[in-house]
N, CA, C and O atoms as a GROMACS GRO file, in nm:
protein
  516
    1UNK      N    1   5.961   5.205  -1.422
    1UNK     CA    2   5.854   5.116  -1.355
    1UNK      C    3   5.786   5.130  -1.440
    1UNK      O    4   5.693   5.057  -1.404
    2UNK      N    5   5.747   5.185  -1.568
    2UNK     CA    6   5.651   5.195  -1.597
    2UNK      C    7   5.657   5.015  -1.669
    2UNK      O    8   5.561   4.938  -1.657
    3UNK      N    9   5.755   4.986  -1.724
    3UNK     CA   10   5.788   4.908  -1.787
    3UNK      C   11   5.768   4.730  -1.705
    3UNK      O   12   5.747   4.619  -1.753
    4UNK      N   13   5.791   4.787  -1.544
    4UNK     CA   14   5.712   4.677  -1.482
    4UNK      C   15   5.619   4.670  -1.420
    4UNK      O   16   5.604   4.581  -1.336
    5UNK      N   17   5.508   4.786  -1.448
    5UNK     CA   18   5.367   4.744  -1.395
    5UNK      C   19   5.338   4.709  -1.500
    5UNK      O   20   5.235   4.648  -1.471
    6UNK      N   21   5.355   4.692  -1.664
    6UNK     CA   22   5.276   4.604  -1.718
    6UNK      C   23   5.300   4.478  -1.752
    6UNK      O   24   5.264   4.430  -1.859
    7UNK      N   25   5.367   4.410  -1.654
    7UNK     CA   26   5.428   4.293  -1.593
    7UNK      C   27   5.288   4.245  -1.419
    7UNK      O   28   5.286   4.144  -1.350
    8UNK      N   29   5.219   4.341  -1.413
    8UNK     CA   30   5.124   4.300  -1.312
    8UNK      C   31   5.002   4.297  -1.376
    8UNK      O   32   4.974   4.330  -1.491
    9UNK      N   33   4.918   4.244  -1.269
    9UNK     CA   34   4.764   4.234  -1.318
    9UNK      C   35   4.666   4.322  -1.206
    9UNK      O   36   4.687   4.292  -1.088
   10UNK      N   37   4.606   4.383  -1.222
   10UNK     CA   38   4.512   4.409  -1.124
   10UNK      C   39   4.440   4.298  -1.107
   10UNK      O   40   4.433   4.222  -1.203
   11UNK      N   41   4.344   4.252  -0.940
   11UNK     CA   42   4.299   4.217  -0.898
   11UNK      C   43   4.136   4.264  -0.971
   11UNK      O   44   4.040   4.250  -0.894
   12UNK      N   45   4.123   4.287  -1.034
   12UNK     CA   46   3.952   4.305  -1.113
   12UNK      C   47   4.042   4.237  -1.240
   12UNK      O   48   3.974   4.152  -1.297
   13UNK      N   49   4.139   4.248  -1.283
   13UNK     CA   50   4.160   4.164  -1.437
   13UNK      C   51   4.184   4.024  -1.393
   13UNK      O   52   4.145   3.921  -1.449
   14UNK      N   53   4.279   4.039  -1.246
   14UNK     CA   54   4.211   3.822  -1.193
   14UNK      C   55   4.098   3.796  -1.247
   14UNK      O   56   4.068   3.728  -1.346
   15UNK      N   57   4.031   3.860  -1.168
   15UNK     CA   58   3.866   3.862  -1.145
   15UNK      C   59   3.766   3.803  -1.262
   15UNK      O   60   3.670   3.725  -1.265
   16UNK      N   61   3.857   3.903  -1.377
   16UNK     CA   62   3.747   3.907  -1.454
   16UNK      C   63   3.843   3.727  -1.559
   16UNK      O   64   3.766   3.644  -1.607
   17UNK      N   65   3.944   3.713  -1.568
   17UNK     CA   66   4.009   3.586  -1.590
   17UNK      C   67   3.946   3.479  -1.569
   17UNK      O   68   3.910   3.386  -1.640
   18UNK      N   69   3.931   3.523  -1.380
   18UNK     CA   70   3.902   3.338  -1.381
   18UNK      C   71   3.748   3.380  -1.410
   18UNK      O   72   3.698   3.273  -1.444
   19UNK      N   73   3.646   3.479  -1.414
   19UNK     CA   74   3.578   3.406  -1.442
   19UNK      C   75   3.529   3.380  -1.608
   19UNK      O   76   3.445   3.299  -1.648
   20UNK      N   77   3.595   3.458  -1.674
   20UNK     CA   78   3.631   3.394  -1.821
   20UNK      C   79   3.640   3.239  -1.820
   20UNK      O   80   3.579   3.155  -1.886
   21UNK      N   81   3.752   3.229  -1.708
   21UNK     CA   82   3.774   3.073  -1.703
   21UNK      C   83   3.658   2.979  -1.695
   21UNK      O   84   3.617   2.886  -1.766
   22UNK      N   85   3.614   3.043  -1.569
   22UNK     CA   86   3.449   2.964  -1.484
   22UNK      C   87   3.394   2.940  -1.625
   22UNK      O   88   3.378   2.824  -1.661
   23UNK      N   89   3.367   3.029  -1.696
   23UNK     CA   90   3.236   3.011  -1.820
   23UNK      C   91   3.291   2.943  -1.863
   23UNK      O   92   3.219   2.844  -1.872
   24UNK      N   93   3.411   2.918  -1.914
   24UNK     CA   94   3.432   2.852  -2.057
   24UNK      C   95   3.457   2.674  -1.958
   24UNK      O   96   3.451   2.570  -2.024
   25UNK      N   97   3.480   2.668  -1.821
   25UNK     CA   98   3.435   2.534  -1.806
   25UNK      C   99   3.324   2.489  -1.725
   25UNK      O  100   3.296   2.382  -1.670
   26UNK      N  101   3.266   2.607  -1.735
   26UNK     CA  102   3.105   2.608  -1.724
   26UNK      C  103   3.064   2.499  -1.898
   26UNK      O  104   3.042   2.379  -1.915
   27UNK      N  105   3.070   2.583  -1.968
   27UNK     CA  106   3.034   2.546  -2.126
   27UNK      C  107   3.056   2.376  -2.153
   27UNK      O  108   2.974   2.286  -2.171
   28UNK      N  109   3.172   2.377  -2.149
   28UNK     CA  110   3.269   2.262  -2.156
   28UNK      C  111   3.174   2.152  -2.068
   28UNK      O  112   3.110   2.065  -2.128
   29UNK      N  113   3.172   2.164  -1.920
   29UNK     CA  114   3.097   2.111  -1.834
   29UNK      C  115   2.949   2.045  -1.878
   29UNK      O  116   2.907   1.930  -1.865
   30UNK      N  117   2.880   2.181  -1.944
   30UNK     CA  118   2.736   2.120  -2.031
   30UNK      C  119   2.713   2.094  -2.096
   30UNK      O  120   2.604   2.038  -2.113
   31UNK      N  121   2.838   2.126  -2.228
   31UNK     CA  122   2.864   1.994  -2.335
   31UNK      C  123   2.870   1.897  -2.322
   31UNK      O  124   2.816   1.805  -2.383
   32UNK      N  125   2.942   1.896  -2.231
   32UNK     CA  126   2.991   1.745  -2.209
   32UNK      C  127   2.889   1.648  -2.165
   32UNK      O  128   2.862   1.535  -2.203
   33UNK      N  129   2.840   1.722  -2.076
   33UNK     CA  130   2.692   1.617  -2.018
   33UNK      C  131   2.577   1.616  -2.117
   33UNK      O  132   2.489   1.531  -2.102
   34UNK      N  133   2.572   1.696  -2.209
   34UNK     CA  134   2.455   1.720  -2.313
   34UNK      C  135   2.558   1.537  -2.420
   34UNK      O  136   2.499   1.451  -2.486
   35UNK      N  137   2.637   1.541  -2.405
   35UNK     CA  138   2.685   1.462  -2.521
   35UNK      C  139   2.693   1.322  -2.418
   35UNK      O  140   2.643   1.232  -2.485
   36UNK      N  141   2.721   1.285  -2.327
   36UNK     CA  142   2.687   1.214  -2.264
   36UNK      C  143   2.576   1.167  -2.224
   36UNK      O  144   2.554   1.046  -2.214
   37UNK      N  145   2.486   1.266  -2.194
   37UNK     CA  146   2.319   1.170  -2.230
   37UNK      C  147   2.296   1.150  -2.394
   37UNK      O  148   2.211   1.072  -2.436
   38UNK      N  149   2.355   1.203  -2.454
   38UNK     CA  150   2.307   1.172  -2.605
   38UNK      C  151   2.331   1.048  -2.599
   38UNK      O  152   2.233   0.973  -2.594
   39UNK      N  153   2.448   0.999  -2.599
   39UNK     CA  154   2.562   0.872  -2.609
   39UNK      C  155   2.501   0.758  -2.536
   39UNK      O  156   2.516   0.646  -2.584
   40UNK      N  157   2.432   0.772  -2.422
   40UNK     CA  158   2.360   0.691  -2.328
   40UNK      C  159   2.247   0.712  -2.362
   40UNK      O  160   2.188   0.626  -2.298
   41UNK      N  161   2.152   0.779  -2.433
   41UNK     CA  162   2.049   0.748  -2.494
   41UNK      C  163   2.088   0.701  -2.632
   41UNK      O  164   1.978   0.731  -2.679
   42UNK      N  165   2.140   0.662  -2.715
   42UNK     CA  166   2.168   0.574  -2.829
   42UNK      C  167   2.214   0.449  -2.792
   42UNK      O  168   2.173   0.342  -2.838
   43UNK      N  169   2.303   0.465  -2.708
   43UNK     CA  170   2.321   0.314  -2.640
   43UNK      C  171   2.203   0.252  -2.596
   43UNK      O  172   2.187   0.139  -2.641
   44UNK      N  173   2.102   0.299  -2.508
   44UNK     CA  174   1.999   0.266  -2.490
   44UNK      C  175   1.886   0.196  -2.553
   44UNK      O  176   1.830   0.089  -2.528
   45UNK      N  177   1.863   0.318  -2.672
   45UNK     CA  178   1.758   0.260  -2.802
   45UNK      C  179   1.803   0.161  -2.871
   45UNK      O  180   1.714   0.096  -2.926
   46UNK      N  181   1.919   0.123  -2.890
   46UNK     CA  182   2.042   0.006  -2.944
   46UNK      C  183   1.978  -0.074  -2.873
   46UNK      O  184   1.891  -0.135  -2.935
   47UNK      N  185   1.989  -0.103  -2.749
   47UNK     CA  186   1.982  -0.231  -2.650
   47UNK      C  187   1.819  -0.232  -2.635
   47UNK      O  188   1.757  -0.333  -2.601
   48UNK      N  189   1.762  -0.114  -2.664
   48UNK     CA  190   1.585  -0.143  -2.667
   48UNK      C  191   1.576  -0.232  -2.780
   48UNK      O  192   1.562  -0.348  -2.741
   49UNK      N  193   1.580  -0.224  -2.888
   49UNK     CA  194   1.622  -0.255  -3.011
   49UNK      C  195   1.633  -0.364  -3.052
   49UNK      O  196   1.586  -0.458  -3.116
   50UNK      N  197   1.716  -0.319  -2.990
   50UNK     CA  198   1.828  -0.563  -2.950
   50UNK      C  199   1.708  -0.652  -2.884
   50UNK      O  200   1.678  -0.766  -2.921
   51UNK      N  201   1.648  -0.583  -2.786
   51UNK     CA  202   1.574  -0.648  -2.694
   51UNK      C  203   1.451  -0.683  -2.760
   51UNK      O  204   1.419  -0.801  -2.769
   52UNK      N  205   1.369  -0.577  -2.814
   52UNK     CA  206   1.300  -0.560  -2.920
   52UNK      C  207   1.310  -0.688  -3.024
   52UNK      O  208   1.253  -0.791  -2.987
   53UNK      N  209   1.354  -0.691  -3.106
   53UNK     CA  210   1.391  -0.807  -3.193
   53UNK      C  211   1.450  -0.960  -3.088
   53UNK      O  212   1.439  -1.064  -3.153
   54UNK      N  213   1.483  -0.971  -3.005
   54UNK     CA  214   1.485  -1.075  -2.988
   54UNK      C  215   1.376  -1.124  -2.930
   54UNK      O  216   1.350  -1.243  -2.948
   55UNK      N  217   1.304  -1.056  -2.862
   55UNK     CA  218   1.157  -1.090  -2.846
   55UNK      C  219   1.060  -1.110  -2.908
   55UNK      O  220   0.960  -1.162  -2.857
   56UNK      N  221   1.069  -1.062  -3.064
   56UNK     CA  222   1.015  -1.070  -3.179
   56UNK      C  223   1.031  -1.213  -3.225
   56UNK      O  224   0.934  -1.288  -3.235
   57UNK      N  225   1.190  -1.260  -3.259
   57UNK     CA  226   1.252  -1.358  -3.293
   57UNK      C  227   1.134  -1.495  -3.179
   57UNK      O  228   1.042  -1.547  -3.242
   58UNK      N  229   1.149  -1.533  -3.045
   58UNK     CA  230   1.133  -1.550  -2.948
   58UNK      C  231   0.966  -1.588  -2.958
   58UNK      O  232   0.922  -1.698  -2.925
   59UNK      N  233   0.878  -1.470  -3.013
   59UNK     CA  234   0.767  -1.542  -3.006
   59UNK      C  235   0.702  -1.598  -3.169
   59UNK      O  236   0.601  -1.665  -3.193
   60UNK      N  237   0.786  -1.551  -3.245
   60UNK     CA  238   0.812  -1.672  -3.339
   60UNK      C  239   0.811  -1.820  -3.348
   60UNK      O  240   0.732  -1.906  -3.386
   61UNK      N  241   0.914  -1.816  -3.304
   61UNK     CA  242   0.970  -1.966  -3.239
   61UNK      C  243   0.829  -2.023  -3.124
   61UNK      O  244   0.802  -2.132  -3.074
   62UNK      N  245   0.777  -1.910  -3.121
   62UNK     CA  246   0.715  -2.016  -2.966
   62UNK      C  247   0.568  -2.071  -3.054
   62UNK      O  248   0.507  -2.177  -3.038
   63UNK      N  249   0.527  -1.914  -3.186
   63UNK     CA  250   0.409  -1.988  -3.239
   63UNK      C  251   0.446  -2.078  -3.370
   63UNK      O  252   0.362  -2.154  -3.420
   64UNK      N  253   0.544  -2.066  -3.408
   64UNK     CA  254   0.538  -2.193  -3.441
   64UNK      C  255   0.577  -2.343  -3.440
   64UNK      O  256   0.603  -2.431  -3.523
   65UNK      N  257   0.568  -2.328  -3.280
   65UNK     CA  258   0.610  -2.514  -3.234
   65UNK      C  259   0.499  -2.550  -3.254
   65UNK      O  260   0.402  -2.474  -3.257
   66UNK      N  261   0.494  -2.668  -3.270
   66UNK     CA  262   0.368  -2.740  -3.270
   66UNK      C  263   0.300  -2.768  -3.144
   66UNK      O  264   0.370  -2.829  -3.063
   67UNK      N  265   0.140  -2.729  -3.097
   67UNK     CA  266   0.106  -2.720  -2.923
   67UNK      C  267   0.069  -2.876  -2.957
   67UNK      O  268   0.044  -2.941  -3.058
   68UNK      N  269   0.080  -2.902  -2.808
   68UNK     CA  270   0.072  -2.979  -2.762
   68UNK      C  271  -0.097  -3.031  -2.747
   68UNK      O  272  -0.140  -2.987  -2.640
   69UNK      N  273  -0.193  -3.103  -2.816
   69UNK     CA  274  -0.294  -3.139  -2.798
   69UNK      C  275  -0.340  -3.219  -2.635
   69UNK      O  276  -0.326  -3.335  -2.599
   70UNK      N  277  -0.395  -3.105  -2.566
   70UNK     CA  278  -0.456  -3.139  -2.429
   70UNK      C  279  -0.584  -3.224  -2.421
   70UNK      O  280  -0.694  -3.204  -2.473
   71UNK      N  281  -0.549  -3.306  -2.355
   71UNK     CA  282  -0.668  -3.430  -2.380
   71UNK      C  283  -0.766  -3.394  -2.243
   71UNK      O  284  -0.740  -3.408  -2.124
   72UNK      N  285  -0.862  -3.353  -2.296
   72UNK     CA  286  -0.971  -3.360  -2.106
   72UNK      C  287  -1.043  -3.510  -2.150
   72UNK      O  288  -1.074  -3.556  -2.260
   73UNK      N  289  -1.056  -3.568  -1.995
   73UNK     CA  290  -1.168  -3.647  -2.010
   73UNK      C  291  -1.251  -3.628  -1.912
   73UNK      O  292  -1.223  -3.542  -1.828
   74UNK      N  293  -1.357  -3.696  -1.904
   74UNK     CA  294  -1.467  -3.636  -1.849
   74UNK      C  295  -1.549  -3.788  -1.790
   74UNK      O  296  -1.555  -3.898  -1.845
   75UNK      N  297  -1.594  -3.751  -1.684
   75UNK     CA  298  -1.677  -3.884  -1.606
   75UNK      C  299  -1.819  -3.866  -1.592
   75UNK      O  300  -1.880  -3.764  -1.624
   76UNK      N  301  -1.861  -3.953  -1.552
   76UNK     CA  302  -2.020  -3.971  -1.494
   76UNK      C  303  -2.029  -3.982  -1.350
   76UNK      O  304  -2.133  -4.033  -1.310
   77UNK      N  305  -1.952  -3.949  -1.272
   77UNK     CA  306  -1.926  -3.987  -1.113
   77UNK      C  307  -1.980  -3.812  -1.036
   77UNK      O  308  -1.914  -3.733  -0.969
   78UNK      N  309  -2.097  -3.810  -1.075
   78UNK     CA  310  -2.140  -3.725  -1.034
   78UNK      C  311  -2.316  -3.719  -0.995
   78UNK      O  312  -2.397  -3.792  -1.052
   79UNK      N  313  -2.342  -3.650  -0.922
   79UNK     CA  314  -2.487  -3.674  -0.911
   79UNK      C  315  -2.591  -3.650  -0.980
   79UNK      O  316  -2.596  -3.545  -1.043
   80UNK      N  317  -2.702  -3.746  -0.984
   80UNK     CA  318  -2.756  -3.733  -1.159
   80UNK      C  319  -2.880  -3.622  -1.109
   80UNK      O  320  -2.954  -3.570  -1.192
   81UNK      N  321  -2.892  -3.594  -0.951
   81UNK     CA  322  -2.975  -3.473  -0.913
   81UNK      C  323  -2.961  -3.360  -0.933
   81UNK      O  324  -2.842  -3.331  -0.921
   82UNK      N  325  -3.030  -3.268  -0.961
   82UNK     CA  326  -2.955  -3.083  -0.979
   82UNK      C  327  -3.025  -3.001  -1.050
   82UNK      O  328  -3.118  -3.056  -1.109
   83UNK      N  329  -3.012  -2.859  -1.070
   83UNK     CA  330  -3.107  -2.809  -1.087
   83UNK      C  331  -3.004  -2.730  -1.244
   83UNK      O  332  -2.886  -2.742  -1.278
   84UNK      N  333  -3.114  -2.659  -1.297
   84UNK     CA  334  -3.056  -2.629  -1.446
   84UNK      C  335  -3.032  -2.402  -1.376
   84UNK      O  336  -3.105  -2.330  -1.307
   85UNK      N  337  -2.909  -2.378  -1.438
   85UNK     CA  338  -2.872  -2.231  -1.427
   85UNK      C  339  -2.820  -2.171  -1.496
   85UNK      O  340  -2.736  -2.215  -1.576
   86UNK      N  341  -2.857  -2.046  -1.484
   86UNK     CA  342  -2.851  -1.944  -1.580
   86UNK      C  343  -2.709  -1.869  -1.553
   86UNK      O  344  -2.731  -1.790  -1.461
   87UNK      N  345  -2.591  -1.861  -1.589
   87UNK     CA  346  -2.473  -1.796  -1.568
   87UNK      C  347  -2.456  -1.623  -1.553
   87UNK      O  348  -2.410  -1.552  -1.642
   88UNK      N  349  -2.488  -1.590  -1.463
   88UNK     CA  350  -2.524  -1.445  -1.429
   88UNK      C  351  -2.341  -1.358  -1.424
   88UNK      O  352  -2.240  -1.413  -1.380
   89UNK      N  353  -2.348  -1.249  -1.469
   89UNK     CA  354  -2.223  -1.143  -1.408
   89UNK      C  355  -2.174  -1.176  -1.328
   89UNK      O  356  -2.246  -1.207  -1.233
   90UNK      N  357  -2.029  -1.192  -1.312
   90UNK     CA  358  -1.996  -1.219  -1.236
   90UNK      C  359  -1.964  -1.326  -1.159
   90UNK      O  360  -1.900  -1.317  -1.055
   91UNK      N  361  -2.031  -1.488  -1.233
   91UNK     CA  362  -2.035  -1.552  -1.129
   91UNK      C  363  -1.893  -1.646  -1.188
   91UNK      O  364  -1.870  -1.622  -1.307
   92UNK      N  365  -1.793  -1.753  -1.120
   92UNK     CA  366  -1.746  -1.847  -1.144
   92UNK      C  367  -1.817  -1.961  -1.075
   92UNK      O  368  -1.905  -1.958  -0.988
   93UNK      N  369  -1.753  -2.072  -1.138
   93UNK     CA  370  -1.752  -2.192  -1.113
   93UNK      C  371  -1.765  -2.235  -0.940
   93UNK      O  372  -1.869  -2.277  -0.890
   94UNK      N  373  -1.674  -2.220  -0.888
   94UNK     CA  374  -1.639  -2.189  -0.778
   94UNK      C  375  -1.758  -2.144  -0.689
   94UNK      O  376  -1.799  -2.206  -0.591
   95UNK      N  377  -1.823  -1.993  -0.751
   95UNK     CA  378  -1.913  -1.948  -0.656
   95UNK      C  379  -2.041  -1.992  -0.677
   95UNK      O  380  -2.100  -2.014  -0.571
   96UNK      N  381  -2.099  -2.011  -0.765
   96UNK     CA  382  -2.201  -2.136  -0.828
   96UNK      C  383  -2.178  -2.268  -0.780
   96UNK      O  384  -2.278  -2.335  -0.808
   97UNK      N  385  -2.090  -2.336  -0.719
   97UNK     CA  386  -2.066  -2.440  -0.685
   97UNK      C  387  -2.126  -2.474  -0.511
   97UNK      O  388  -2.186  -2.561  -0.448
   98UNK      N  389  -2.073  -2.366  -0.495
   98UNK     CA  390  -2.091  -2.343  -0.312
   98UNK      C  391  -2.212  -2.271  -0.289
   98UNK      O  392  -2.254  -2.268  -0.173
   99UNK      N  393  -2.289  -2.202  -0.396
   99UNK     CA  394  -2.424  -2.131  -0.372
   99UNK      C  395  -2.526  -2.264  -0.378
   99UNK      O  396  -2.618  -2.284  -0.298
  100UNK      N  397  -2.498  -2.332  -0.466
  100UNK     CA  398  -2.587  -2.427  -0.452
  100UNK      C  399  -2.562  -2.573  -0.407
  100UNK      O  400  -2.632  -2.661  -0.456
  101UNK      N  401  -2.478  -2.601  -0.327
  101UNK     CA  402  -2.383  -2.669  -0.241
  101UNK      C  403  -2.370  -2.820  -0.342
  101UNK      O  404  -2.433  -2.925  -0.326
  102UNK      N  405  -2.263  -2.787  -0.450
  102UNK     CA  406  -2.238  -2.902  -0.530
  102UNK      C  407  -2.088  -2.903  -0.509
  102UNK      O  408  -2.027  -2.874  -0.405
  103UNK      N  409  -2.040  -2.940  -0.622
  103UNK     CA  410  -1.843  -2.923  -0.674
  103UNK      C  411  -1.766  -2.894  -0.799
  103UNK      O  412  -1.740  -2.986  -0.876
  104UNK      N  413  -1.730  -2.778  -0.822
  104UNK     CA  414  -1.678  -2.747  -0.928
  104UNK      C  415  -1.624  -2.912  -1.022
  104UNK      O  416  -1.611  -2.900  -1.144
  105UNK      N  417  -1.615  -2.959  -1.001
  105UNK     CA  418  -1.561  -3.069  -1.073
  105UNK      C  419  -1.675  -3.152  -1.082
  105UNK      O  420  -1.648  -3.234  -1.170
  106UNK      N  421  -1.777  -3.170  -1.042
  106UNK     CA  422  -1.934  -3.222  -1.103
  106UNK      C  423  -1.934  -3.132  -1.204
  106UNK      O  424  -1.910  -3.174  -1.317
  107UNK      N  425  -1.961  -2.999  -1.184
  107UNK     CA  426  -2.002  -2.887  -1.308
  107UNK      C  427  -2.001  -2.924  -1.431
  107UNK      O  428  -2.079  -2.940  -1.525
  108UNK      N  429  -1.817  -2.940  -1.389
  108UNK     CA  430  -1.727  -2.966  -1.499
  108UNK      C  431  -1.767  -3.102  -1.607
  108UNK      O  432  -1.791  -3.097  -1.727
  109UNK      N  433  -1.764  -3.216  -1.518
  109UNK     CA  434  -1.796  -3.331  -1.586
  109UNK      C  435  -1.964  -3.298  -1.627
  109UNK      O  436  -1.975  -3.293  -1.749
  110UNK      N  437  -2.095  -3.273  -1.555
  110UNK     CA  438  -2.170  -3.327  -1.596
  110UNK      C  439  -2.228  -3.180  -1.757
  110UNK      O  440  -2.315  -3.193  -1.843
  111UNK      N  441  -2.149  -3.082  -1.737
  111UNK     CA  442  -2.132  -2.984  -1.868
  111UNK      C  443  -2.058  -2.991  -1.961
  111UNK      O  444  -2.061  -2.906  -2.049
  112UNK      N  445  -1.970  -3.100  -1.963
  112UNK     CA  446  -1.839  -3.140  -2.032
  112UNK      C  447  -1.756  -2.984  -2.028
  112UNK      O  448  -1.691  -2.943  -2.124
  113UNK      N  449  -1.766  -2.942  -1.956
  113UNK     CA  450  -1.650  -2.845  -1.941
  113UNK      C  451  -1.546  -2.839  -1.956
  113UNK      O  452  -1.501  -2.863  -1.845
  114UNK      N  453  -1.410  -2.811  -2.066
  114UNK     CA  454  -1.281  -2.840  -2.031
  114UNK      C  455  -1.179  -2.787  -1.924
  114UNK      O  456  -1.087  -2.830  -1.855
  115UNK      N  457  -1.262  -2.649  -1.955
  115UNK     CA  458  -1.159  -2.591  -1.791
  115UNK      C  459  -1.307  -2.510  -1.744
  115UNK      O  460  -1.424  -2.529  -1.775
  116UNK      N  461  -1.237  -2.409  -1.654
  116UNK     CA  462  -1.355  -2.302  -1.572
  116UNK      C  463  -1.396  -2.204  -1.661
  116UNK      O  464  -1.404  -2.107  -1.586
  117UNK      N  465  -1.419  -2.174  -1.741
  117UNK     CA  466  -1.453  -2.025  -1.829
  117UNK      C  467  -1.554  -2.072  -1.860
  117UNK      O  468  -1.561  -2.179  -1.921
  118UNK      N  469  -1.671  -1.994  -1.819
  118UNK     CA  470  -1.775  -1.979  -1.849
  118UNK      C  471  -1.830  -1.844  -1.894
  118UNK      O  472  -1.763  -1.741  -1.884
  119UNK      N  473  -2.015  -1.849  -1.970
  119UNK     CA  474  -2.009  -1.717  -2.026
  119UNK      C  475  -2.129  -1.664  -1.956
  119UNK      O  476  -2.183  -1.751  -1.888
  120UNK      N  477  -2.196  -1.530  -1.951
  120UNK     CA  478  -2.301  -1.488  -1.883
  120UNK      C  479  -2.423  -1.515  -2.015
  120UNK      O  480  -2.428  -1.463  -2.126
  121UNK      N  481  -2.493  -1.594  -1.966
  121UNK     CA  482  -2.671  -1.663  -2.051
  121UNK      C  483  -2.632  -1.816  -2.081
  121UNK      O  484  -2.696  -1.897  -2.148
  122UNK      N  485  -2.499  -1.834  -2.008
  122UNK     CA  486  -2.453  -2.017  -2.021
  122UNK      C  487  -2.576  -2.078  -1.946
  122UNK      O  488  -2.612  -2.021  -1.843
  123UNK      N  489  -2.652  -2.203  -1.994
  123UNK     CA  490  -2.709  -2.242  -1.897
  123UNK      C  491  -2.627  -2.336  -1.878
  123UNK      O  492  -2.536  -2.361  -1.957
  124UNK      N  493  -2.655  -2.418  -1.742
  124UNK     CA  494  -2.511  -2.465  -1.675
  124UNK      C  495  -2.625  -2.632  -1.639
  124UNK      O  496  -2.739  -2.614  -1.681
  125UNK      N  497  -2.606  -2.752  -1.583
  125UNK     CA  498  -2.666  -2.848  -1.480
  125UNK      C  499  -2.574  -2.863  -1.392
  125UNK      O  500  -2.459  -2.905  -1.408
  126UNK      N  501  -2.650  -2.813  -1.257
  126UNK     CA  502  -2.584  -2.763  -1.118
  126UNK      C  503  -2.596  -2.927  -1.064
  126UNK      O  504  -2.680  -2.929  -0.973
  127UNK      N  505  -2.549  -3.046  -1.086
  127UNK     CA  506  -2.541  -3.157  -1.006
  127UNK      C  507  -2.520  -3.129  -0.801
  127UNK      O  508  -2.441  -3.052  -0.747
  128UNK      N  509  -2.605  -3.208  -0.745
  128UNK     CA  510  -2.690  -3.195  -0.624
  128UNK      C  511  -2.706  -3.320  -0.558
  128UNK      O  512  -2.787  -3.409  -0.586
  129UNK      N  513  -2.605  -3.317  -0.450
  129UNK     CA  514  -2.650  -3.438  -0.364
  129UNK      C  515  -2.764  -3.399  -0.276
  129UNK      O  516  -2.814  -3.481  -0.200
   0.00000   0.00000   0.00000
């Protein structure tokens, strides 16, 4: 019988073996997770570098393109009466026009402004009807 007993294992031995295997599986899973995360990180970094190179190439090609010259024309189709105004912080041409019963188009034409950009302290003629 003693020879037969060596063929059997105790519940404690089974539990120890299962616990050992579970620890090995968990360790392998953790290692695999770290490896997968590392690989995904490498792929994302490679894609980011490739994307940045493409953006830089696009920016260089845009910068090297000849720019179309924008022709701005003005007219004298605005009232000759009006006031002088000094641009204040927060002013916009639209707000100035509303406040002084004028029009943005008139102010731009009277002052030969190519766009709606104005600066604090800038003197403008505000045409009024």
